[in-house]
N, C-alpha and C positions, 0 to 999 in steps of 0.2 A: 614641493611638499605634497605628501599623499593625504588623501582624505581618511580620517579615522574610521575604522571598521566598527560596525554594530553587529550584534548577535541577533539571529532570526531562528525561530523554532519551526520545524516542519514535521509532519508525519507522512510517510509514503505507505499507502495501502495497496497491496499487490494481490490480485485474484486471478484464477484461471479465466481465460476468455470463454465466452459462451460457446457451447458445442465441444469444448475440450473436456475430456474425461477428468473427473475430480474424485478419485477414490476416497479421500478423507471426508469430503462432503457426503458421499454416498454412505460411508460407514456411520457417520453421525446420524444421517437421516434414518437408516435402518435401525438404529438403537433407540430412537425416540419412543416407539410403542412400548418397549420394555421399561421405560421410565413413566409410562402412563400419560404420555404427551401425544396429542392428536392434532391434526389440522396444520401440520408444519411440512412444507415441501420446498424443493428448490434450494437445498442447503449447499452452499459453496464455502470452502475453507481456504483462507489465504493467510497472509502475514502482514504485520504492521512494523515499520521501522520508524523510530523517532530520532531526530537529530537536530543539532544546533550548527548553524553556518555563520561564520564571520564574513561579512561583505560590506562594501561601501553603501549599498542600499538594498531594499527589499527585492527589486527586480533582478539585481545581480545574484542575490542569494537564491532566488527561485530558479534562475538559470542553472546554477550549480546543482541544485537538487534534481531538476528535470534531467540533466545529463547523467547524474549518478543513478537515478531511477531507471532510465532507459538503457543504460549500458552495463550496469552491475547488479542492481537489485531485482530486476525482472528479466524474464526471457521474452522478448518481443514476439516470438513465434507462438507462444502458448499463454502468455499472461498480459493482463492489463494493469496499469497502475494509475493511481490518483494521488496527487500531491495536495496536502491539506496544511494550510498555515495555522500554527498554533499560537494562542494568545501569549 
């Protein structure tokens, strides 16, 4: 008999690695003075993916998300990802 699966929610936040050119972040940063905003620097633009995973336990669900983030949702040569468990 198999263990019933539970659902677990996660968010994967993907951003460019430090030192990697971020043209979107640069464009946003250059636009800030036109909006009357000052004192903002180091803008980096990334993406966020939210998902639900069915698994036997939280550790198994997290392992699935780590595999997905490392192999599909991010480019490990140019990007970093952080997995966040959602309530």
